[in-house]
C-alpha positions as CSV (number, residue, x, y, z in Angstrom):
1,X,-18.1,-90.1,-13.4
2,X,-21.7,-89.7,-11.8
3,X,-19.9,-90.4,-8.1
4,X,-17.1,-88.2,-9.0
5,X,-19.2,-85.0,-9.8
6,X,-21.2,-85.8,-6.1
7,X,-17.9,-86.1,-4.1
8,X,-16.8,-83.1,-5.4
9,X,-19.8,-81.2,-4.8
10,X,-19.9,-82.5,-0.7
11,X,-15.9,-81.7,-1.2
12,X,-16.5,-78.3,-1.9
13,X,-20.3,-77.7,0.4
14,X,-18.1,-79.1,3.4
15,X,-15.4,-76.2,2.4
16,X,-17.0,-73.4,1.4
17,X,-19.1,-74.3,5.2
18,X,-16.5,-74.4,7.1
19,X,-15.3,-70.8,5.8
20,X,-18.4,-69.6,7.5
21,X,-17.6,-68.4,10.7
22,X,-20.3,-66.7,13.4
23,X,-19.3,-63.0,14.0
24,X,-17.9,-63.0,17.5
25,X,-19.6,-60.1,19.7
26,X,-17.3,-58.3,22.0
27,X,-19.0,-56.3,24.6
28,X,-17.7,-53.0,25.2
29,X,-15.9,-52.3,28.2
30,X,-17.5,-50.6,31.0
31,X,-17.3,-46.6,31.4
32,X,-14.4,-45.8,33.9
33,X,-15.2,-43.1,36.5
34,X,-13.2,-39.4,35.3
35,X,-10.6,-38.9,37.1
36,X,-10.6,-36.7,40.1
37,X,-8.3,-33.3,40.0
38,X,-7.7,-31.2,42.8
39,X,-7.0,-27.8,41.8
40,X,-5.2,-25.5,44.3
41,X,-6.9,-22.5,46.5
42,X,-5.0,-19.5,45.8
43,X,-3.2,-18.0,49.3
44,X,-2.6,-15.2,49.6
45,X,0.0,-12.7,48.0
46,X,4.1,-13.4,48.9
47,X,6.0,-10.7,49.9
48,X,7.4,-8.6,47.2
49,X,11.0,-9.3,45.5
50,X,13.5,-7.3,45.3
51,X,14.2,-4.8,42.8
52,X,15.8,-6.1,39.3
53,X,20.1,-4.7,38.7
54,X,19.5,-1.6,36.4
55,X,19.7,-2.1,32.5
56,X,22.7,-1.0,31.0
57,X,22.5,2.2,28.6
58,X,22.5,1.5,24.5
59,X,25.3,2.8,22.6
60,X,24.7,5.8,20.4
61,X,24.2,5.1,16.3
62,X,26.7,6.5,14.0
63,X,26.0,10.1,12.6
64,X,24.4,10.0,9.1
65,X,26.7,11.7,6.3
66,X,27.2,15.0,4.9
67,X,24.8,15.3,2.3
68,X,26.8,17.4,-1.3
69,X,26.9,21.5,-1.9
70,X,24.1,22.4,-4.4
71,X,25.5,24.1,-7.5
72,X,26.1,27.8,-8.0
73,X,23.3,29.1,-10.0
74,X,24.5,31.1,-13.6
75,X,24.7,34.7,-13.4
76,X,22.2,36.4,-15.2
77,X,22.3,38.3,-18.6
78,X,22.7,41.9,-18.5
79,X,19.3,44.2,-19.8
80,X,20.0,46.3,-23.0
81,X,20.2,50.0,-22.6
82,X,17.1,52.4,-23.2
83,X,16.8,54.4,-25.9
84,X,17.3,58.0,-26.4
85,X,14.5,59.9,-25.0
86,X,13.5,63.0,-28.0
87,X,15.2,66.1,-28.0
88,X,13.0,69.1,-26.3
89,X,12.0,72.4,-28.3
90,X,14.0,75.2,-28.4
91,X,12.7,77.9,-25.7
92,X,12.5,81.4,-27.0
93,X,15.8,83.8,-26.1
94,X,15.5,85.8,-22.4
95,X,15.0,89.4,-22.7
96,X,18.4,91.1,-21.0
97,X,17.4,93.6,-18.4
98,X,15.6,93.0,-15.1
99,X,16.7,90.0,-13.2
100,X,13.5,88.2,-10.8
101,X,14.5,85.9,-8.5
102,X,11.8,83.4,-7.0
103,X,11.4,82.8,-3.4
104,X,10.1,79.4,-2.0
105,X,7.4,79.8,0.4
106,X,8.8,79.2,4.2
107,X,8.1,75.2,5.5
108,X,5.2,74.8,8.1
109,X,6.6,74.2,11.5
110,X,5.9,70.6,13.2
């Protein structure tokens, strides 16, 4: 039994040491030089293009509906009749005899 424990410990040590691999460091690749992009330089302006075709005229919109006629107002009520005025005093009876005629003054000329 003593040897079986020693053999088992030796196998465990070999098994655990076999799994421990050293880390491999891979160097980073060298940076690539930036790509050269040629930018075109604008040249002189070209000739003017042809005139475009005239646009088509659009359709006219529909006419709206006519509004309804308003209601006629009601007739006002009739006013009441005024009160009869008081009767005046009777005058004295005139004297018979001379008749006096009053003539108004003439209107001024304009």
